[in-house]
N, CA, C and O atoms as a printed pandas DataFrame, in Angstrom:
     atom_number atom_name residue_name chain_id  residue_number  x_coord  y_coord  z_coord
0              1         N          VAL        A               1    0.883  -17.641  -45.316
1              2        CA          VAL        A               1    0.172  -17.302  -44.174
2              3         C          VAL        A               1    0.668  -15.559  -44.238
3              4         O          VAL        A               1    1.775  -15.107  -43.945
4              5         N          GLU        A               2    0.003  -15.146  -44.500
5              6        CA          GLU        A               2    0.284  -13.311  -44.586
6              7         C          GLU        A               2    0.457  -12.400  -43.058
7              8         O          GLU        A               2   -0.326  -12.531  -42.117
8              9         N          VAL        A               3    1.271  -11.768  -43.062
9             10        CA          VAL        A               3    1.671  -11.026  -42.367
10            11         C          VAL        A               3    1.047   -9.377  -43.141
11            12         O          VAL        A               3    1.223   -8.959  -44.285
12            13         N          ALA        A               4    0.130   -8.610  -41.720
13            14        CA          ALA        A               4   -0.323   -8.134  -42.323
14            15         C          ALA        A               4    0.841   -6.681  -41.828
15            16         O          ALA        A               4    1.339   -6.482  -40.720
16            17         N          LEU        A               5    0.960   -6.056  -42.794
17            18        CA          LEU        A               5    1.856   -4.929  -42.949
18            19         C          LEU        A               5    1.370   -3.320  -41.591
19            20         O          LEU        A               5    0.311   -2.696  -41.660
20            21         N          GLN        A               6    2.366   -3.078  -40.654
21            22        CA          GLN        A               6    1.687   -1.890  -39.721
22            23         C          GLN        A               6    2.837   -0.285  -40.539
23            24         O          GLN        A               6    4.022   -0.201  -40.858
24            25         N          ALA        A               7    2.103    0.327  -40.563
25            26        CA          ALA        A               7    2.737    1.239  -40.602
26            27         C          ALA        A               7    3.355    2.227  -39.805
27            28         O          ALA        A               7    2.659    3.237  -39.699
28            29         N          PRO        A               8    4.788    2.276  -39.017
29            30        CA          PRO        A               8    5.440    2.783  -38.489
30            31         C          PRO        A               8    4.574    4.353  -37.760
31            32         O          PRO        A               8    3.915    5.214  -38.343
32            33         N          PRO        A               9    4.969    4.198  -36.175
33            34        CA          PRO        A               9    4.331    4.612  -35.449
34            35         C          PRO        A               9    4.360    6.565  -35.960
35            36         O          PRO        A               9    5.172    6.980  -36.787
36            37         N          SER        A              10    3.173    7.620  -35.161
37            38        CA          SER        A              10    3.321    8.907  -35.605
38            39         C          SER        A              10    4.482    9.708  -34.705
39            40         O          SER        A              10    4.342   10.225  -33.596
40            41         N          PRO        A              11    5.691    9.639  -35.562
41            42        CA          PRO        A              11    6.186   10.676  -34.887
42            43         C          PRO        A              11    6.109   11.478  -33.019
43            44         O          PRO        A              11    6.766   11.494  -31.978
44            45         N          ASP        A              12    4.354   12.235  -33.820
45            46        CA          ASP        A              12    3.165   13.035  -32.385
46            47         C          ASP        A              12    2.813   11.351  -31.265
47            48         O          ASP        A              12    2.481   11.183  -30.092
48            49         N          TYR        A              13    2.971   10.861  -31.875
49            50        CA          TYR        A              13    2.245    9.387  -31.240
50            51         C          TYR        A              13    3.601    9.243  -29.560
51            52         O          TYR        A              13    4.823    9.221  -29.705
52            53         N          ILE        A              14    3.025    9.187  -28.464
53            54        CA          ILE        A              14    3.051    8.881  -26.984
54            55         C          ILE        A              14    2.973    8.274  -26.363
55            56         O          ILE        A              14    2.254    8.694  -25.456
56            57         N          LEU        A              15    3.418    7.058  -26.159
57            58        CA          LEU        A              15    3.410    5.327  -25.296
58            59         C          LEU        A              15    2.724    6.253  -24.222
59            60         O          LEU        A              15    3.195    7.385  -24.114
60            61         N          GLY        A              16    1.556    5.867  -23.333
61            62        CA          GLY        A              16    0.828    6.340  -22.531
62            63         C          GLY        A              16    1.256    4.876  -21.360
63            64         O          GLY        A              16    1.392    3.723  -21.768
64            65         N          PRO        A              17    1.446    5.425  -19.484
65            66        CA          PRO        A              17    2.196    4.465  -18.267
66            67         C          PRO        A              17    1.611    3.706  -19.297
67            68         O          PRO        A              17    0.978    3.745  -20.351
68            69         N          GLU        A              18    2.293    2.807  -18.226
69            70        CA          GLU        A              18    1.281    1.122  -18.452
70            71         C          GLU        A              18    0.446    0.420  -17.884
71            72         O          GLU        A              18   -0.180   -0.588  -18.208
72            73         N          GLU        A              19    0.512    1.321  -16.616
73            74        CA          GLU        A              19   -0.496    1.100  -15.699
74            75         C          GLU        A              19   -1.334    2.667  -15.345
75            76         O          GLU        A              19   -0.814    3.770  -15.174
76            77         N          PRO        A              20   -2.261    2.427  -15.325
77            78        CA          PRO        A              20   -3.138    3.587  -15.057
78            79         C          PRO        A              20   -2.857    4.714  -13.594
79            80         O          PRO        A              20   -3.281    4.451  -12.468
80            81         N          GLU        A              21   -2.364    5.488  -13.813
81            82        CA          GLU        A              21   -1.974    6.301  -12.463
82            83         C          GLU        A              21   -3.545    6.208  -10.877
83            84         O          GLU        A              21   -4.677    6.618  -11.132
84            85         N          GLN        A              22   -3.281    5.784   -9.851
85            86        CA          GLN        A              22   -4.121    5.344   -9.164
86            87         C          GLN        A              22   -4.603    6.991   -7.864
87            88         O          GLN        A              22   -3.613    7.488   -7.328
88            89         N          ALA        A              23   -5.306    7.320   -7.681
89            90        CA          ALA        A              23   -5.881    8.385   -7.255
90            91         C          ALA        A              23   -5.118    7.813   -5.623
91            92         O          ALA        A              23   -4.723    6.668   -5.409
92            93         N          PRO        A              24   -5.085    8.732   -4.851
93            94        CA          PRO        A              24   -4.023    8.453   -3.384
94            95         C          PRO        A              24   -5.419    8.341   -2.520
95            96         O          PRO        A              24   -6.412    9.062   -2.618
96            97         N          PRO        A              25   -5.153    6.983   -1.457
97            98        CA          PRO        A              25   -6.841    7.069   -0.637
98            99         C          PRO        A              25   -6.990    8.307    0.183
99           100         O          PRO        A              25   -6.234    9.101    0.742
100          101         N          SER        A              26   -8.573    8.108   -0.012
101          102        CA          SER        A              26   -8.627    8.868    0.750
102          103         C          SER        A              26   -8.237    8.929    2.130
103          104         O          SER        A              26   -7.672    7.932    2.580
104          105         N          PRO        A              27   -8.429    9.897    2.877
105          106        CA          PRO        A              27   -7.654    9.895    4.809
106          107         C          PRO        A              27   -9.059    9.280    5.156
107          108         O          PRO        A              27   -8.841    8.284    5.846
108          109         N          ASN        A              28  -10.722    9.496    4.924
109          110        CA          ASN        A              28  -11.260    8.214    5.534
110          111         C          ASN        A              28  -10.997    7.414    5.912
111          112         O          ASN        A              28  -11.246    6.987    7.040
112          113         N          CYS        A              29  -10.141    6.744    4.712
113          114        CA          CYS        A              29  -10.434    5.390    4.386
114          115         C          CYS        A              29   -8.357    4.655    4.834
115          116         O          CYS        A              29   -7.990    3.584    4.350
116          117         N          VAL        A              30   -7.815    5.140    5.357
117          118        CA          VAL        A              30   -6.203    4.657    6.185
118          119         C          VAL        A              30   -6.352    3.318    6.497
119          120         O          VAL        A              30   -6.883    2.858    7.508
120          121         N          PRO        A              31   -5.812    2.667    5.494
121          122        CA          PRO        A              31   -5.241    0.996    6.280
122          123         C          PRO        A              31   -4.819    1.034    8.315
123          124         O          PRO        A              31   -4.673    2.232    8.559
124          125         N          GLY        A              32   -4.724    0.663    8.923
125          126        CA          GLY        A              32   -4.359    0.133    9.932
126          127         C          GLY        A              32   -4.592   -0.215   11.447
127          128         O          GLY        A              32   -5.282    0.383   12.271
128          129         N          PRO        A              33   -3.935   -1.186   11.566
129          130        CA          PRO        A              33   -4.693   -1.816   13.387
130          131         C          PRO        A              33   -5.505   -0.276   13.836
131          132         O          PRO        A              33   -5.322    0.941   13.800
132          133         N          GLU        A              34   -6.227   -1.015   14.149
133          134        CA          GLU        A              34   -7.191   -0.062   15.493
134          135         C          GLU        A              34   -7.366   -0.841   17.197
135          136         O          GLU        A              34   -8.020   -1.828   17.535
136          137         N          HIS        A              35   -6.562    0.004   17.934
137          138        CA          HIS        A              35   -6.534   -0.566   19.517
138          139         C          HIS        A              35   -6.538    0.319   19.841
139          140         O          HIS        A              35   -6.106    1.207   19.106
140          141         N          ALA        A              36   -7.045    0.640   21.188
141          142        CA          ALA        A              36   -8.194    1.319   22.395
142          143         C          ALA        A              36   -7.051    1.644   22.627
143          144         O          ALA        A              36   -6.173    0.870   22.248
144          145         N          ASP        A              37   -6.704    2.763   23.253
145          146        CA          ASP        A              37   -5.181    3.379   24.183
146          147         C          ASP        A              37   -4.521    2.068   25.739
147          148         O          ASP        A              37   -3.418    2.009   26.283
148          149         N          ASP        A              38   -5.454    1.464   25.909
149          150        CA          ASP        A              38   -6.092    0.963   27.100
150          151         C          ASP        A              38   -5.016    0.039   26.489
151          152         O          ASP        A              38   -3.845    0.339   26.725
152          153         N          GLU        A              39   -5.283   -1.099   25.698
153          154        CA          GLU        A              39   -5.061   -2.145   24.429
154          155         C          GLU        A              39   -3.189   -1.633   24.290
155          156         O          GLU        A              39   -2.463   -1.817   25.266
156          157         N          ILE        A              40   -2.894   -1.310   23.611
157          158        CA          ILE        A              40   -1.558   -0.509   23.374
158          159         C          ILE        A              40   -0.560   -0.164   24.501
159          160         O          ILE        A              40    0.669   -0.133   24.568
160          161         N          VAL        A              41   -1.764    0.131   25.522
161          162        CA          VAL        A              41   -0.704    0.433   27.004
162          163         C          VAL        A              41   -0.071   -0.646   27.759
163          164         O          VAL        A              41    1.077   -0.602   28.203
164          165         N          ALA        A              42   -0.966   -1.704   27.887
165          166        CA          ALA        A              42   -1.222   -3.203   28.317
166          167         C          ALA        A              42    0.120   -4.177   27.205
167          168         O          ALA        A              42    0.716   -5.172   27.618
168          169         N          GLU        A              43    0.239   -3.810   26.378
169          170        CA          GLU        A              43    0.837   -4.746   25.165
170          171         C          GLU        A              43    2.149   -4.075   25.548
171          172         O          GLU        A              43    3.164   -4.624   25.120
172          173         N          ASP        A              44    2.309   -2.856   26.364
173          174        CA          ASP        A              44    3.860   -2.339   26.808
174          175         C          ASP        A              44    3.980   -2.040   28.186
175          176         O          ASP        A              44    4.501   -1.030   28.659
176          177         N          GLN        A              45    3.363   -3.166   28.917
177          178        CA          GLN        A              45    3.354   -3.637   30.457
178          179         C          GLN        A              45    3.961   -4.184   29.866
179          180         O          GLN        A              45    3.926   -4.379   28.651
180          181         N          PRO        A              46    5.380   -4.921   31.489
181          182        CA          PRO        A              46    5.900   -6.192   31.149
182          183         C          PRO        A              46    5.015   -6.937   32.429
183          184         O          PRO        A              46    4.464   -5.973   32.962
184          185         N          TYR        A              47    4.612   -8.153   33.175
185          186        CA          TYR        A              47    4.385   -9.206   33.472
186          187         C          TYR        A              47    4.533   -8.562   35.260
187          188         O          TYR        A              47    5.368   -7.908   35.886
188          189         N          ALA        A              48    3.442   -9.084   35.498
189          190        CA          ALA        A              48    3.962   -9.136   37.106
190          191         C          ALA        A              48    4.924   -9.913   37.643
191          192         O          ALA        A              48    5.713   -9.433   38.457
192          193         N          GLU        A              49    4.987  -11.252   37.246
193          194        CA          GLU        A              49    5.912  -11.282   37.380
194          195         C          GLU        A              49    7.818  -11.791   36.853
195          196         O          GLU        A              49    8.867  -12.208   37.346
196          197         N          ASP        A              50    7.323  -11.450   35.792
197          198        CA          ASP        A              50    8.351  -10.765   35.121
198          199         C          ASP        A              50    9.197   -9.425   35.451
199          200         O          ASP        A              50   10.322   -9.184   35.013
200          201         N          ALA        A              51    8.257   -8.414   36.505
201          202        CA          ALA        A              51    9.518   -7.331   36.787
202          203         C          ALA        A              51    9.356   -7.667   38.209
203          204         O          ALA        A              51    9.696   -6.623   38.766
204          205         N          SER        A              52    9.030   -8.525   39.138
205          206        CA          SER        A              52    9.855   -8.786   40.032
206          207         C          SER        A              52   10.839   -9.317   40.560
207          208         O          SER        A              52   10.545  -10.494   40.766
208          209         N          PRO        A              53   11.722   -9.128   40.853
209          210        CA          PRO        A              53   13.538   -9.597   41.334
210          211         C          PRO        A              53   12.998  -11.748   41.711
211          212         O          PRO        A              53   12.015  -12.172   42.320
212          213         N          THR        A              54   13.842  -12.335   41.209
213          214        CA          THR        A              54   13.670  -13.348   42.076
214          215         C          THR        A              54   15.330  -13.688   42.634
215          216         O          THR        A              54   15.535  -14.582   43.455
């Protein structure tokens, strides 16, 4: 088995990043839940049974 000899890297050689940098997401494509305002308000309101004292 022969081992190929490799020349040492040039002193001018600069290692690149491990992963390529990704562009920031577009403002038109923002992930997140999409709810109507009345749905959010309804979730925040207690049920009538829970609101009445017993």
